[in-house]
N, C-alpha and C positions, 0 to 999 in steps of 0.2 A: 520142607518149607514150615507146612502149619504147627507142625512140631515145634520149630525154633520160635512163632509166634506165640506160642501156648508157654516154653521158658519163660520167655521174657517178660508175658504178664503176671506167671507164677514168682519171679524174682522180683518184679516191683511191686507187688500186693506184699510180700515178706519181709522186702527191705522196709516198704511205710508199717508194715505195724511195726517192725522191730523199734523203729526209731520213736514211734509213737508210747512204745511199753519202755523203753529207755526215758522218755523226757526229753530225749535232744533235740533242738534246734537249730534250724537249717542255717539260721543267722551266726551262731556260734562259730561255726567253721570259718567264719570268714571277718573275723574279730580282729582288731590289732590293739595288740596287749601294751604297747608301747604308748598307743592314743588313749587309750584307759588308764593307763597311768600318768597322763598328763591332764588329763579331765580332771582328774581327784585330787591333784595335786593342785589345780586352777580355783576348783571346788575350795581348798581347804583354806587356801591363802584371800578369797573372798570374802571369806567368814571371820578372820580375823581381822580385817583390815579395819582401819579406825572409821572409814570412810562407810563399813557393810550397815552401822544402825542408828549412823548420823540423823538426828532427827534436827527439822530445819521450823528454825522459833522464828515469830513477826520480828523483824525488827524497830526498838524502838528508839526514839531520839535521845540522845545525851540529856541530861541534865543542865543549865545554863548554868555557866560561871557565879553570877552574879545576879541577884533575883531583877524581874521587871516587873514592874507596875501592873494593875492588868486594865488598867485603863487607857484605850487609844483617843491621843487630842487630835487625831486628826478636822474634825469639824471646826474646832477652834481656830485654825485658816481659814476658813470664809468668813470669819467672822471681820466688822468694822475696826476690828483691834491691830494696832502698829507691834511691829513685829518684837519690839524692843516689850512691849507689854503683853505678847503669846509669851514669849520666854519668862518672863520674869512669874506670869499667872501659873504656868504650870509647874515653876519652878516651889513655888509657893505651895500649889494642891501636894507635890508629892514627897514636900518636906515634912508637912503634916499628918498625910495619910496611914493610918493602923496599919501592922503589916501583914494584916490580912486581905489587904491589893497587892502584896507583890508575893511571887512565885518562881522557881525556876525552873515549874515545869512547862516545856516550849507547847504541849499540846491542851492545857490550859484557856479557856473560852476568855478572851478579852470585852472589854465592855466598850464602849462608844457613848464620850460625855459629851454632850453639846453643851455649849455656856454662851450667854448673851447677857453685855452689862449695859447697862443706861448709865450714863453719868450729866449728873443738873450740878455747872459750878456758881455756888453762892455767890462766893466770892477770891477774887485773886488778888493777892497783895506782894511784889517786890522793891524791895530797899535795898540800898548799897551803907555798909557798914565800915568803917577802916578802924583797925586795933593795929598797935604798933607798926603802921606805917603799912600794912596790908589790908589789902579790901576784903570784903567779902559780901556774897550774892546772897541775899535773903528770898526766898519764895516760901508763902502761905497759902493755901487753899484751901477752902470751906467746902463741902463736896455733898451731895445727896445721890447717893446711887442705888441703883436697885441689881440685883443678881439674880439671874434666872439660868436655872440649870435644868439639862434632861439626860436619864442614862437609859442606853439601848441594846440590847445583847445583842449576839454574832450575828443574829437571825432579821436585826433591825426594829425588833419589836420593844416598845415603849415598858420598862419594866419604870420607873418613878421619876419622878420630876419635884422640884424646889425652890423658893423663892426666899431669898435673903435681902429684905433690906440695911440699909447701910450709910449714915451718917459719919462724916470723918472732916478731921483737920488734920491737914499734911503739910510737916514743915520740912525745908529740905536748906540746905548751906552748901555754899563751893567758894573754895577759893581762888576757882578762872571767871564762870560768867552765869549767868543766866542760865544759858543750856544746858550747863551740866547741873543748875539746880532741877531745872525741871527733869531733867535723868534720872536726877535722885529721889524724887518727888516720884515717879512714876514707877520706880523701882519699889518703895518703901510702898506704895499705895496698893499695885499687883499682888507683893506677896501678901498683904494682910487678906484681900481677897481671897487667895488662892486656899490661906487659911480658915476666912470663912466656909468656902464650900467644900473643902479636906474635913471638915470637922463635918457639918452638916452628911455630908457621903458617909463619915466613921458611924455616924448616928444608925448609920440605912446599911448597914456594909453585911450585917448577917440576912438583912430578909432579902438584899439582893441575891449575893450567894446563893443560898437555899432556893430562893426562887428560879434562879439560872440549873440545880440541880434538879431539881421537880421535872423543868421547861422537859430534861433531859429522857428521861424518863415513858 
């Protein structure tokens, strides 16, 4: 019995020595050759996949099809101007703004335009004339107008302000009635006021846009 134990001990010592000398790994005897080949194939597919080296780039908003004005007119809606006056005022401003005030970039900073208009009528004349059997309704208004405006950046910080005095005589003619003459008079007047505001803004456009860029730094 004692000799058998000695035999087993010598056997294990010799076996361990031989495996260590030959560099054999006990886990090598239990490897699955089919599994290793499969893993190698999967690894090759992943390297060749179009998603393997895909870089995720931050998406950017697409450019607008048509350029938009960089002025926000929402504050005009809170004035005492009538809807028809607001309409023609914005139309007059947009029509005469310089190209620098328009952009296709949806991320570009916008500016809020605040406008206050004080109108004092000196005289208003209405009369009707007839020509070739048709009536014509004439309207003539002489007014003194004071235009105040302010420009704020997207954070609500005042960037610039302006004052424009305006003495004007507006004439309108309608084939229908005096109501139509008044509408045409308002259209003419507020298109002109919009032009004056646009011209004033154009003279300051580089100052406003450059100051906006500096504030972002």
